[in-house]
ROVEX-397671 format. One line per field, with one value per residue (C-alpha): x, y, z; residue number from 0; residue in three letters. Coordinates in nm, 3 decimals. Example, Ala and Ser with C-alpha at 12.3 -4.5 7.8 and 13.67 -1.06 7.14 Angstrom:
! residues 2
X [1.230 / 1.367];
Y [-0.450 / -0.106];
Z [0.780 / 0.714];
i [0 / 1];
aa [ALA / SER];
This chain:
! residues 485
X [22.167 / 21.850 / 21.817 / 21.587 / 21.324 / 21.590 / 21.808 / 22.174 / 22.446 / 22.718 / 22.927 / 22.815 / 22.798 / 23.081 / 23.101 / 23.070 / 22.950 / 22.882 / 22.542 / 22.382 / 22.200 / 22.411 / 22.166 / 22.189 / 22.580 / 22.546 / 22.356 / 22.605 / 22.857 / 22.599 / 22.659 / 22.286 / 22.223 / 22.522 / 22.270 / 21.957 / 21.634 / 21.834 / 22.165 / 22.286 / 22.189 / 22.407 / 22.703 / 22.945 / 22.800 / 22.851 / 23.201 / 23.261 / 23.103 / 23.296 / 23.645 / 23.535 / 23.508 / 23.822 / 23.974 / 23.802 / 23.730 / 24.128 / 24.132 / 24.059 / 23.885 / 23.544 / 23.205 / 23.256 / 23.466 / 23.242 / 23.166 / 22.777 / 22.794 / 23.144 / 22.989 / 22.689 / 22.939 / 23.163 / 22.874 / 22.715 / 23.093 / 23.116 / 22.754 / 22.813 / 23.158 / 22.979 / 22.723 / 22.978 / 23.119 / 23.512 / 23.653 / 23.993 / 24.281 / 24.273 / 23.914 / 24.006 / 24.321 / 24.064 / 23.767 / 24.042 / 24.128 / 23.794 / 23.758 / 24.046 / 23.929 / 23.615 / 23.746 / 23.960 / 23.664 / 23.349 / 23.059 / 23.021 / 22.945 / 22.635 / 22.544 / 22.187 / 22.154 / 22.454 / 22.690 / 22.523 / 22.572 / 22.938 / 22.960 / 22.761 / 23.040 / 23.301 / 23.156 / 23.108 / 23.466 / 23.609 / 23.452 / 23.527 / 23.892 / 24.142 / 24.442 / 24.491 / 24.368 / 24.035 / 23.999 / 24.004 / 23.742 / 23.524 / 23.571 / 23.512 / 23.212 / 23.049 / 23.105 / 22.915 / 22.639 / 22.595 / 22.635 / 22.388 / 22.090 / 21.979 / 21.972 / 21.827 / 21.547 / 21.273 / 21.070 / 20.827 / 21.081 / 21.064 / 21.384 / 21.415 / 21.411 / 21.039 / 21.028 / 20.875 / 21.132 / 21.456 / 21.284 / 21.240 / 21.615 / 21.714 / 21.528 / 21.720 / 22.046 / 21.962 / 21.874 / 22.197 / 22.398 / 22.231 / 22.290 / 22.671 / 22.724 / 22.606 / 22.765 / 23.115 / 23.151 / 23.237 / 23.340 / 23.394 / 23.273 / 23.171 / 22.968 / 22.828 / 22.711 / 22.541 / 22.316 / 22.049 / 22.021 / 21.982 / 21.693 / 21.495 / 21.526 / 21.470 / 21.145 / 21.013 / 21.133 / 20.897 / 20.619 / 20.650 / 20.674 / 20.369 / 20.176 / 20.308 / 20.227 / 19.889 / 19.710 / 19.818 / 20.187 / 20.234 / 20.409 / 20.252 / 20.379 / 20.518 / 20.858 / 21.112 / 20.894 / 20.896 / 20.837 / 21.087 / 21.400 / 21.344 / 21.259 / 20.902 / 20.736 / 20.670 / 21.037 / 21.173 / 20.883 / 21.048 / 21.428 / 21.275 / 21.151 / 21.471 / 21.667 / 21.412 / 21.250 / 20.852 / 20.633 / 20.252 / 19.983 / 19.847 / 19.492 / 19.303 / 19.023 / 19.111 / 19.366 / 19.746 / 19.902 / 20.321 / 20.341 / 20.718 / 20.758 / 20.414 / 20.230 / 19.850 / 19.682 / 19.311 / 19.148 / 18.774 / 18.577 / 18.676 / 18.912 / 19.278 / 19.363 / 19.755 / 19.793 / 20.077 / 20.110 / 20.513 / 20.794 / 20.965 / 21.283 / 21.628 / 21.618 / 22.021 / 21.934 / 21.560 / 21.681 / 21.450 / 21.159 / 20.839 / 20.631 / 20.325 / 20.265 / 19.884 / 19.885 / 19.731 / 19.630 / 19.372 / 19.325 / 18.948 / 18.886 / 19.224 / 19.268 / 19.449 / 19.288 / 19.402 / 19.772 / 20.016 / 20.195 / 20.537 / 20.910 / 21.019 / 21.365 / 21.630 / 21.853 / 21.768 / 21.544 / 21.153 / 21.016 / 21.187 / 21.090 / 20.693 / 20.716 / 20.855 / 20.615 / 20.280 / 20.061 / 20.184 / 20.014 / 19.676 / 19.662 / 19.606 / 19.795 / 19.779 / 19.872 / 20.047 / 20.317 / 20.498 / 20.402 / 20.798 / 21.012 / 21.174 / 21.417 / 21.738 / 21.638 / 21.763 / 21.727 / 21.491 / 21.453 / 21.182 / 20.961 / 20.628 / 20.602 / 20.281 / 20.067 / 19.794 / 19.817 / 19.554 / 19.430 / 19.106 / 18.969 / 18.886 / 18.928 / 19.240 / 19.330 / 19.654 / 19.778 / 20.098 / 20.265 / 20.407 / 20.209 / 20.322 / 20.476 / 20.188 / 19.976 / 19.739 / 19.974 / 19.759 / 19.763 / 19.631 / 19.404 / 19.304 / 19.060 / 18.979 / 18.711 / 18.675 / 18.342 / 18.194 / 18.133 / 18.289 / 18.588 / 18.498 / 18.798 / 18.751 / 18.966 / 19.022 / 19.298 / 19.276 / 19.372 / 19.399 / 19.346 / 19.199 / 19.443 / 19.407 / 19.107 / 19.210 / 19.463 / 19.380 / 19.371 / 19.331 / 19.258 / 19.448 / 19.272 / 19.494 / 19.326 / 19.557 / 19.593 / 19.286 / 19.048 / 18.773 / 18.620 / 18.238 / 18.105 / 17.687 / 17.562 / 17.676 / 17.826 / 17.908 / 18.142 / 18.143 / 18.492 / 18.506 / 18.735 / 18.755 / 18.536 / 18.270 / 18.187 / 18.410 / 18.292 / 18.153 / 18.242 / 18.068 / 18.207 / 17.990 / 18.193 / 18.435 / 18.363 / 18.532 / 18.693 / 18.916 / 19.238 / 19.533 / 19.816 / 20.102 / 20.158 / 20.524 / 20.486 / 20.833 / 21.182 / 21.141 / 20.752 / 20.463 / 20.099 / 19.830 / 19.575 / 19.301 / 19.264 / 19.003 / 19.060 / 18.868 / 18.884 / 18.810 / 18.518 / 18.601 / 18.881 / 18.688 / 18.650 / 18.476 / 18.516 / 18.294 / 18.388 / 18.144 / 18.132 / 17.941 / 18.016];
Y [19.158 / 18.997 / 18.663 / 18.368 / 18.620 / 18.603 / 18.877 / 18.889 / 19.138 / 19.075 / 19.220 / 18.885 / 18.565 / 18.683 / 18.509 / 18.164 / 18.051 / 17.660 / 17.752 / 17.884 / 17.709 / 17.717 / 17.859 / 18.205 / 18.188 / 18.121 / 18.449 / 18.656 / 18.587 / 18.655 / 19.029 / 19.068 / 19.388 / 19.586 / 19.501 / 19.559 / 19.820 / 20.165 / 20.025 / 20.357 / 20.499 / 20.242 / 20.311 / 20.375 / 20.091 / 19.823 / 19.953 / 19.923 / 19.525 / 19.463 / 19.562 / 19.390 / 19.088 / 19.103 / 19.167 / 18.853 / 18.590 / 18.492 / 18.299 / 17.936 / 17.959 / 17.859 / 17.921 / 18.240 / 18.034 / 17.728 / 17.755 / 17.810 / 18.176 / 18.238 / 18.184 / 18.421 / 18.692 / 18.705 / 18.803 / 19.036 / 19.192 / 19.208 / 19.381 / 19.623 / 19.725 / 19.739 / 19.968 / 20.222 / 20.151 / 20.131 / 19.860 / 19.903 / 19.726 / 19.482 / 19.384 / 19.346 / 19.144 / 18.923 / 18.871 / 18.742 / 18.507 / 18.390 / 18.328 / 18.139 / 17.920 / 17.875 / 17.742 / 17.447 / 17.380 / 17.348 / 17.163 / 16.866 / 16.639 / 16.830 / 16.923 / 17.109 / 17.477 / 17.488 / 17.387 / 17.631 / 17.900 / 17.813 / 17.855 / 18.192 / 18.298 / 18.218 / 18.382 / 18.724 / 18.699 / 18.599 / 18.867 / 19.116 / 19.059 / 19.066 / 18.795 / 18.419 / 18.308 / 18.527 / 18.361 / 18.029 / 18.115 / 18.234 / 17.920 / 17.687 / 17.856 / 17.858 / 17.501 / 17.404 / 17.620 / 17.464 / 17.103 / 17.212 / 17.395 / 17.119 / 16.936 / 17.193 / 17.320 / 17.121 / 17.127 / 17.365 / 17.606 / 17.459 / 17.416 / 17.029 / 17.056 / 17.145 / 17.389 / 17.734 / 17.917 / 17.755 / 17.814 / 18.197 / 18.214 / 18.009 / 18.258 / 18.533 / 18.381 / 18.351 / 18.677 / 18.810 / 18.572 / 18.787 / 19.122 / 19.051 / 18.874 / 19.161 / 19.435 / 19.260 / 18.957 / 19.164 / 18.925 / 18.649 / 18.355 / 18.095 / 18.362 / 18.504 / 18.160 / 18.095 / 18.395 / 18.293 / 17.967 / 18.212 / 18.437 / 18.076 / 17.928 / 18.264 / 18.284 / 17.959 / 17.994 / 18.295 / 18.162 / 17.875 / 18.098 / 18.309 / 17.988 / 17.869 / 18.206 / 18.295 / 18.591 / 18.759 / 18.732 / 18.459 / 18.071 / 17.790 / 17.617 / 17.308 / 17.119 / 17.392 / 17.706 / 18.011 / 18.389 / 18.653 / 18.446 / 18.505 / 18.789 / 18.851 / 18.768 / 19.161 / 19.271 / 18.944 / 19.078 / 19.376 / 19.252 / 19.067 / 19.367 / 19.546 / 19.285 / 19.258 / 18.963 / 18.975 / 18.693 / 18.708 / 18.638 / 18.273 / 18.233 / 18.294 / 18.046 / 17.640 / 17.419 / 17.446 / 17.133 / 17.190 / 16.827 / 16.765 / 16.918 / 16.720 / 17.031 / 17.156 / 17.523 / 17.533 / 17.844 / 17.856 / 18.206 / 18.277 / 18.006 / 17.901 / 17.558 / 17.410 / 17.030 / 16.865 / 16.533 / 16.539 / 16.324 / 16.454 / 16.543 / 16.446 / 16.094 / 16.193 / 16.519 / 16.490 / 16.729 / 16.996 / 16.754 / 16.708 / 16.401 / 16.577 / 16.397 / 16.481 / 16.771 / 17.099 / 17.495 / 17.681 / 18.058 / 18.221 / 18.561 / 18.670 / 18.509 / 18.211 / 17.996 / 17.575 / 17.588 / 17.383 / 17.432 / 17.575 / 17.572 / 17.797 / 17.625 / 17.357 / 17.168 / 16.818 / 16.927 / 16.813 / 17.123 / 17.048 / 16.690 / 16.771 / 17.074 / 16.811 / 16.551 / 16.462 / 16.575 / 16.910 / 16.889 / 16.914 / 16.517 / 16.185 / 16.044 / 15.653 / 15.423 / 15.769 / 15.732 / 15.972 / 15.925 / 15.951 / 15.913 / 16.214 / 16.201 / 16.384 / 16.733 / 16.671 / 16.303 / 16.073 / 15.729 / 15.546 / 15.796 / 15.835 / 15.764 / 15.954 / 15.724 / 15.776 / 16.161 / 16.306 / 16.638 / 16.717 / 17.056 / 17.135 / 16.766 / 16.601 / 16.284 / 16.084 / 15.777 / 15.690 / 15.443 / 15.594 / 15.359 / 15.034 / 14.894 / 14.907 / 14.605 / 14.522 / 14.785 / 15.074 / 15.304 / 15.663 / 15.774 / 16.130 / 16.330 / 16.709 / 16.843 / 17.226 / 17.354 / 17.703 / 17.806 / 17.502 / 17.237 / 16.878 / 16.618 / 16.255 / 16.050 / 15.653 / 15.391 / 15.093 / 14.812 / 14.440 / 14.202 / 14.260 / 14.428 / 14.662 / 14.762 / 14.823 / 15.121 / 15.470 / 15.673 / 16.073 / 16.402 / 16.703 / 17.061 / 17.318 / 17.675 / 17.998 / 18.171 / 18.416 / 18.145 / 18.051 / 17.735 / 17.641 / 17.351 / 17.415 / 17.042 / 16.717 / 16.713 / 17.091 / 17.318 / 17.753 / 17.889 / 18.278 / 18.576 / 18.885 / 19.025 / 18.721 / 18.439 / 18.263 / 17.932 / 17.623 / 17.297 / 16.941 / 16.626 / 16.426 / 16.091 / 16.062 / 16.183 / 16.525 / 16.720 / 17.016 / 17.057 / 17.362 / 17.388 / 17.659 / 17.776 / 17.885 / 18.247 / 18.252 / 18.139 / 18.171 / 18.297 / 18.075 / 18.186 / 17.948 / 17.817 / 17.535 / 17.232 / 17.017 / 16.674 / 16.382 / 16.018 / 15.800 / 15.598 / 15.238 / 15.359 / 15.648 / 16.031 / 16.277 / 16.676 / 16.958 / 17.308 / 17.596 / 17.952 / 18.230 / 18.346];
Z [-5.334 / -5.441 / -5.653 / -5.676 / -5.422 / -5.094 / -5.014 / -4.868 / -4.796 / -5.002 / -4.705 / -4.466 / -4.708 / -4.945 / -5.314 / -5.230 / -4.861 / -4.938 / -4.714 / -4.934 / -5.276 / -5.577 / -5.763 / -5.575 / -5.574 / -5.945 / -5.981 / -5.786 / -6.065 / -6.399 / -6.350 / -6.532 / -6.404 / -6.575 / -6.884 / -6.705 / -6.764 / -6.568 / -6.535 / -6.623 / -6.289 / -6.096 / -6.301 / -5.963 / -5.787 / -6.135 / -6.145 / -5.774 / -5.785 / -6.094 / -5.922 / -5.556 / -5.782 / -5.959 / -5.614 / -5.442 / -5.696 / -5.820 / -6.147 / -6.118 / -5.769 / -5.653 / -5.818 / -6.023 / -6.265 / -6.312 / -6.683 / -6.659 / -6.484 / -6.622 / -6.972 / -6.873 / -6.702 / -7.012 / -7.263 / -6.972 / -6.952 / -7.341 / -7.378 / -7.148 / -7.314 / -7.634 / -7.493 / -7.440 / -7.113 / -7.045 / -6.918 / -6.734 / -6.840 / -6.515 / -6.628 / -6.982 / -6.889 / -6.665 / -6.973 / -7.147 / -6.870 / -6.803 / -7.164 / -7.208 / -6.895 / -7.054 / -7.393 / -7.217 / -6.993 / -7.193 / -7.065 / -7.314 / -7.041 / -6.981 / -7.339 / -7.330 / -7.276 / -7.055 / -7.380 / -7.594 / -7.347 / -7.336 / -7.741 / -7.711 / -7.486 / -7.691 / -7.992 / -7.785 / -7.671 / -8.024 / -8.180 / -7.915 / -7.889 / -8.156 / -8.247 / -8.329 / -7.957 / -8.018 / -8.358 / -8.218 / -7.973 / -8.258 / -8.491 / -8.132 / -8.024 / -8.419 / -8.530 / -8.140 / -8.232 / -8.605 / -8.448 / -8.123 / -8.317 / -8.482 / -8.150 / -7.952 / -8.165 / -8.325 / -8.617 / -8.467 / -8.300 / -7.971 / -7.749 / -7.680 / -7.268 / -7.289 / -7.081 / -7.201 / -6.960 / -7.091 / -7.434 / -7.375 / -7.247 / -7.603 / -7.786 / -7.634 / -7.691 / -8.045 / -8.075 / -7.901 / -8.160 / -8.459 / -8.294 / -8.239 / -8.569 / -8.758 / -8.607 / -8.538 / -8.763 / -9.067 / -9.364 / -9.133 / -9.345 / -9.110 / -8.935 / -9.239 / -9.298 / -8.977 / -8.983 / -9.236 / -8.994 / -8.703 / -8.858 / -8.975 / -8.622 / -8.417 / -8.624 / -8.561 / -8.167 / -8.136 / -8.277 / -8.068 / -7.760 / -7.875 / -7.886 / -7.523 / -7.360 / -7.156 / -7.278 / -6.993 / -7.068 / -6.811 / -6.916 / -6.959 / -6.641 / -6.818 / -6.678 / -6.479 / -6.570 / -6.375 / -6.440 / -6.369 / -6.516 / -6.897 / -7.040 / -7.094 / -7.442 / -7.521 / -7.443 / -7.669 / -7.938 / -7.910 / -7.948 / -8.230 / -8.392 / -8.373 / -8.558 / -8.837 / -8.702 / -8.696 / -8.711 / -8.799 / -8.522 / -8.504 / -8.533 / -8.227 / -8.279 / -8.366 / -8.232 / -8.307 / -8.271 / -8.167 / -8.265 / -8.262 / -7.921 / -7.797 / -7.704 / -7.799 / -7.802 / -7.827 / -7.805 / -7.842 / -7.773 / -7.416 / -7.326 / -7.464 / -7.299 / -7.349 / -7.355 / -7.245 / -7.426 / -7.490 / -7.407 / -7.079 / -7.289 / -7.442 / -7.306 / -7.240 / -7.043 / -6.840 / -6.534 / -6.619 / -6.645 / -6.426 / -6.424 / -6.570 / -6.878 / -6.975 / -6.781 / -6.885 / -6.790 / -6.855 / -6.926 / -6.946 / -7.012 / -7.014 / -6.649 / -6.581 / -6.413 / -6.409 / -6.350 / -6.277 / -5.934 / -6.101 / -6.053 / -5.676 / -5.591 / -5.756 / -5.520 / -5.394 / -5.087 / -5.035 / -5.203 / -5.544 / -5.527 / -5.464 / -5.775 / -5.969 / -5.871 / -6.096 / -5.769 / -5.856 / -6.206 / -6.352 / -6.477 / -6.276 / -6.014 / -5.957 / -5.638 / -5.524 / -5.804 / -5.992 / -6.426 / -6.441 / -6.177 / -6.100 / -5.853 / -5.653 / -5.756 / -6.183 / -6.194 / -6.381 / -6.392 / -6.598 / -6.761 / -6.917 / -7.297 / -7.496 / -7.724 / -7.944 / -7.955 / -8.144 / -8.242 / -8.374 / -8.429 / -8.039 / -7.962 / -7.801 / -7.662 / -7.559 / -7.342 / -7.174 / -7.008 / -6.749 / -6.460 / -6.645 / -6.373 / -6.133 / -6.084 / -6.396 / -6.599 / -6.597 / -6.878 / -6.817 / -7.170 / -7.116 / -7.402 / -7.356 / -7.564 / -7.581 / -7.625 / -7.656 / -7.321 / -7.139 / -7.130 / -7.070 / -6.919 / -6.937 / -6.776 / -6.783 / -6.677 / -6.883 / -6.634 / -6.675 / -6.397 / -6.028 / -5.867 / -6.099 / -6.026 / -5.663 / -5.758 / -5.590 / -5.838 / -5.859 / -6.100 / -5.967 / -6.098 / -5.955 / -5.965 / -5.954 / -5.605 / -5.563 / -5.704 / -5.434 / -5.527 / -5.337 / -5.318 / -5.461 / -5.495 / -5.445 / -5.781 / -5.850 / -5.756 / -5.806 / -5.912 / -5.821 / -5.816 / -5.648 / -5.917 / -5.881 / -6.067 / -6.308 / -6.378 / -6.235 / -6.205 / -6.233 / -6.153 / -6.350 / -6.312 / -5.963 / -5.626 / -5.532 / -5.269 / -5.187 / -5.101 / -5.006 / -5.188 / -5.270 / -5.589 / -5.691 / -5.813 / -5.857 / -5.754 / -5.377 / -5.360 / -5.313 / -5.298 / -5.066 / -5.344 / -5.381 / -5.538 / -5.713 / -5.678 / -5.804 / -5.738 / -6.022 / -6.007 / -6.143 / -6.361 / -6.489 / -6.432 / -6.598 / -6.535 / -6.733 / -6.699 / -6.796 / -6.813 / -6.964 / -7.312];
i [0 / 1 / 2 / 3 / 4 / 5 / 6 / 7 / 8 / 9 / 10 / 11 / 12 / 13 / 14 / 15 / 16 / 17 / 18 / 19 / 20 / 21 / 22 / 23 / 24 / 25 / 26 / 27 / 28 / 29 / 30 / 31 / 32 / 33 / 34 / 35 / 36 / 37 / 38 / 39 / 40 / 41 / 42 / 43 / 44 / 45 / 46 / 47 / 48 / 49 / 50 / 51 / 52 / 53 / 54 / 55 / 56 / 57 / 58 / 59 / 60 / 61 / 62 / 63 / 64 / 65 / 66 / 67 / 68 / 69 / 70 / 71 / 72 / 73 / 74 / 75 / 76 / 77 / 78 / 79 / 80 / 81 / 82 / 83 / 84 / 85 / 86 / 87 / 88 / 89 / 90 / 91 / 92 / 93 / 94 / 95 / 96 / 97 / 98 / 99 / 100 / 101 / 102 / 103 / 104 / 105 / 106 / 107 / 108 / 109 / 110 / 111 / 112 / 113 / 114 / 115 / 116 / 117 / 118 / 119 / 120 / 121 / 122 / 123 / 124 / 125 / 126 / 127 / 128 / 129 / 130 / 131 / 132 / 133 / 134 / 135 / 136 / 137 / 138 / 139 / 140 / 141 / 142 / 143 / 144 / 145 / 146 / 147 / 148 / 149 / 150 / 151 / 152 / 153 / 154 / 155 / 156 / 157 / 158 / 159 / 160 / 161 / 162 / 163 / 164 / 165 / 166 / 167 / 168 / 169 / 170 / 171 / 172 / 173 / 174 / 175 / 176 / 177 / 178 / 179 / 180 / 181 / 182 / 183 / 184 / 185 / 186 / 187 / 188 / 189 / 190 / 191 / 192 / 193 / 194 / 195 / 196 / 197 / 198 / 199 / 200 / 201 / 202 / 203 / 204 / 205 / 206 / 207 / 208 / 209 / 210 / 211 / 212 / 213 / 214 / 215 / 216 / 217 / 218 / 219 / 220 / 221 / 222 / 223 / 224 / 225 / 226 / 227 / 228 / 229 / 230 / 231 / 232 / 233 / 234 / 235 / 236 / 237 / 238 / 239 / 240 / 241 / 242 / 243 / 244 / 245 / 246 / 247 / 248 / 249 / 250 / 251 / 252 / 253 / 254 / 255 / 256 / 257 / 258 / 259 / 260 / 261 / 262 / 263 / 264 / 265 / 266 / 267 / 268 / 269 / 270 / 271 / 272 / 273 / 274 / 275 / 276 / 277 / 278 / 279 / 280 / 281 / 282 / 283 / 284 / 285 / 286 / 287 / 288 / 289 / 290 / 291 / 292 / 293 / 294 / 295 / 296 / 297 / 298 / 299 / 300 / 301 / 302 / 303 / 304 / 305 / 306 / 307 / 308 / 309 / 310 / 311 / 312 / 313 / 314 / 315 / 316 / 317 / 318 / 319 / 320 / 321 / 322 / 323 / 324 / 325 / 326 / 327 / 328 / 329 / 330 / 331 / 332 / 333 / 334 / 335 / 336 / 337 / 338 / 339 / 340 / 341 / 342 / 343 / 344 / 345 / 346 / 347 / 348 / 349 / 350 / 351 / 352 / 353 / 354 / 355 / 356 / 357 / 358 / 359 / 360 / 361 / 362 / 363 / 364 / 365 / 366 / 367 / 368 / 369 / 370 / 371 / 372 / 373 / 374 / 375 / 376 / 377 / 378 / 379 / 380 / 381 / 382 / 383 / 384 / 385 / 386 / 387 / 388 / 389 / 390 / 391 / 392 / 393 / 394 / 395 / 396 / 397 / 398 / 399 / 400 / 401 / 402 / 403 / 404 / 405 / 406 / 407 / 408 / 409 / 410 / 411 / 412 / 413 / 414 / 415 / 416 / 417 / 418 / 419 / 420 / 421 / 422 / 423 / 424 / 425 / 426 / 427 / 428 / 429 / 430 / 431 / 432 / 433 / 434 / 435 / 436 / 437 / 438 / 439 / 440 / 441 / 442 / 443 / 444 / 445 / 446 / 447 / 448 / 449 / 450 / 451 / 452 / 453 / 454 / 455 / 456 / 457 / 458 / 459 / 460 / 461 / 462 / 463 / 464 / 465 / 466 / 467 / 468 / 469 / 470 / 471 / 472 / 473 / 474 / 475 / 476 / 477 / 478 / 479 / 480 / 481 / 482 / 483 / 484];
aa [UNK / UNK / UNK / UNK / UNK / UNK / UNK / UNK / UNK / UNK / UNK / UNK / UNK / UNK / UNK / UNK / UNK / UNK / UNK / UNK / UNK / UNK / UNK / UNK / UNK / UNK / UNK / UNK / UNK / UNK / UNK / UNK / UNK / UNK / UNK / UNK / UNK / UNK / UNK / UNK / UNK / UNK / UNK / UNK / UNK / UNK / UNK / UNK / UNK / UNK / UNK / UNK / UNK / UNK / UNK / UNK / UNK / UNK / UNK / UNK / UNK / UNK / UNK / UNK / UNK / UNK / UNK / UNK / UNK / UNK / UNK / UNK / UNK / UNK / UNK / UNK / UNK / UNK / UNK / UNK / UNK / UNK / UNK / UNK / UNK / UNK / UNK / UNK / UNK / UNK / UNK / UNK / UNK / UNK / UNK / UNK / UNK / UNK / UNK / UNK / UNK / UNK / UNK / UNK / UNK / UNK / UNK / UNK / UNK / UNK / UNK / UNK / UNK / UNK / UNK / UNK / UNK / UNK / UNK / UNK / UNK / UNK / UNK / UNK / UNK / UNK / UNK / UNK / UNK / UNK / UNK / UNK / UNK / UNK / UNK / UNK / UNK / UNK / UNK / UNK / UNK / UNK / UNK / UNK / UNK / UNK / UNK / UNK / UNK / UNK / UNK / UNK / UNK / UNK / UNK / UNK / UNK / UNK / UNK / UNK / UNK / UNK / UNK / UNK / UNK / UNK / UNK / UNK / UNK / UNK / UNK / UNK / UNK / UNK / UNK / UNK / UNK / UNK / UNK / UNK / UNK / UNK / UNK / UNK / UNK / UNK / UNK / UNK / UNK / UNK / UNK / UNK / UNK / UNK / UNK / UNK / UNK / UNK / UNK / UNK / UNK / UNK / UNK / UNK / UNK / UNK / UNK / UNK / UNK / UNK / UNK / UNK / UNK / UNK / UNK / UNK / UNK / UNK / UNK / UNK / UNK / UNK / UNK / UNK / UNK / UNK / UNK / UNK / UNK / UNK / UNK / UNK / UNK / UNK / UNK / UNK / UNK / UNK / UNK / UNK / UNK / UNK / UNK / UNK / UNK / UNK / UNK / UNK / UNK / UNK / UNK / UNK / UNK / UNK / UNK / UNK / UNK / UNK / UNK / UNK / UNK / UNK / UNK / UNK / UNK / UNK / UNK / UNK / UNK / UNK / UNK / UNK / UNK / UNK / UNK / UNK / UNK / UNK / UNK / UNK / UNK / UNK / UNK / UNK / UNK / UNK / UNK / UNK / UNK / UNK / UNK / UNK / UNK / UNK / UNK / UNK / UNK / UNK / UNK / UNK / UNK / UNK / UNK / UNK / UNK / UNK / UNK / UNK / UNK / UNK / UNK / UNK / UNK / UNK / UNK / UNK / UNK / UNK / UNK / UNK / UNK / UNK / UNK / UNK / UNK / UNK / UNK / UNK / UNK / UNK / UNK / UNK / UNK / UNK / UNK / UNK / UNK / UNK / UNK / UNK / UNK / UNK / UNK / UNK / UNK / UNK / UNK / UNK / UNK / UNK / UNK / UNK / UNK / UNK / UNK / UNK / UNK / UNK / UNK / UNK / UNK / UNK / UNK / UNK / UNK / UNK / UNK / UNK / UNK / UNK / UNK / UNK / UNK / UNK / UNK / UNK / UNK / UNK / UNK / UNK / UNK / UNK / UNK / UNK / UNK / UNK / UNK / UNK / UNK / UNK / UNK / UNK / UNK / UNK / UNK / UNK / UNK / UNK / UNK / UNK / UNK / UNK / UNK / UNK / UNK / UNK / UNK / UNK / UNK / UNK / UNK / UNK / UNK / UNK / UNK / UNK / UNK / UNK / UNK / UNK / UNK / UNK / UNK / UNK / UNK / UNK / UNK / UNK / UNK / UNK / UNK / UNK / UNK / UNK / UNK / UNK / UNK / UNK / UNK / UNK / UNK / UNK / UNK / UNK / UNK / UNK / UNK / UNK / UNK / UNK / UNK / UNK / UNK / UNK / UNK / UNK / UNK / UNK / UNK / UNK / UNK / UNK / UNK / UNK / UNK / UNK / UNK / UNK / UNK / UNK / UNK / UNK / UNK / UNK / UNK / UNK / UNK / UNK / UNK / UNK / UNK / UNK / UNK / UNK / UNK];
């Protein structure tokens, strides 16, 4: 079995080895492969695996019956059956038992995407089975969706945890719900009443996803985001089109301020910049947040140039802490402190609040108070100016008192793997790819150096990369990126 970049033999590890990370064990129980590309060619293996799962995972025991993997498995098994696969009577009995178990263990304590997935599974089970109990599952699932959609989907269409990856997954959930309700709900009044809202929110969510995707199809790496977990944009667009959901393409040039989410997308000439001026997420659900306030990413000529370092692992280990930290993002780190206090894998203590956010044409700026606890209460202020053939990034710490001026502050600019960084003068650097020179960099204010880093390409996959590190001079830095038209 291959999940999250790590391959293991089921015969050796079983279904619930405590020595294996929980997320990998969760993936064992999703059964995503039942509905993956080319699934028909693996039919015999899939049926054998399903039979083995039933024999080796008794009801209520182990990771298999945790509400989240349980919910995803219910949906996948129902989809598998609806696609034409005949489920044996023992499998149908288990599917009903799984739905019954989930109904009594909804993740109200976690809320967010977990509760949404629980609701989706109940809707699928409620429409798939018949009888009073199935009607109760359906009613409970619809009730949760009615409650959670206005909370979890912001006015601009963004999912409220502000992770492009989880947003893409949430959009797929919306499309799945539209699909199953239109085909199985019949004249159920509650289901019919929900469909217009599902369609309207799917259109907004699709528009948001397009806006937060690089020209090469890569998701912008804000908060917990990794490639290969959510379906790519082109697949989601194709699915939406089948359901009659289409969104007009946004104008290529200009600025788009997704104000409810807190992000901006600015495009000019060959460059597209994505700016993070967002709160870290819901106050009660910051588990997928990073200390990335006022970070940004940049694509140039269709290539990723500047990227945040991404997400390669979950859990409580040191790599997880590094990837959530401010130093892993294209923003300013003060006194070796994170702008928001990320800890214990999925926790956040004090948190940065964006202030004075402005987007005016090709100029955007904002501040945040994440370093207020430090001497002098320094406020980080950043301004981006996207020019015809350049990007000027200006940083300033508004400090109070003598001690504040002594704080060490650095701005980091992480280059995508495959980019080389060569110093060409006392304040200038050249950025090249294997195809030649891509851009030049002038450090107008500040002192620059270079350091090595590792980019999270996928879960479990890292690649070497380089970073331009600019030490602020008297609380200020200015870095000018330039390129040819």
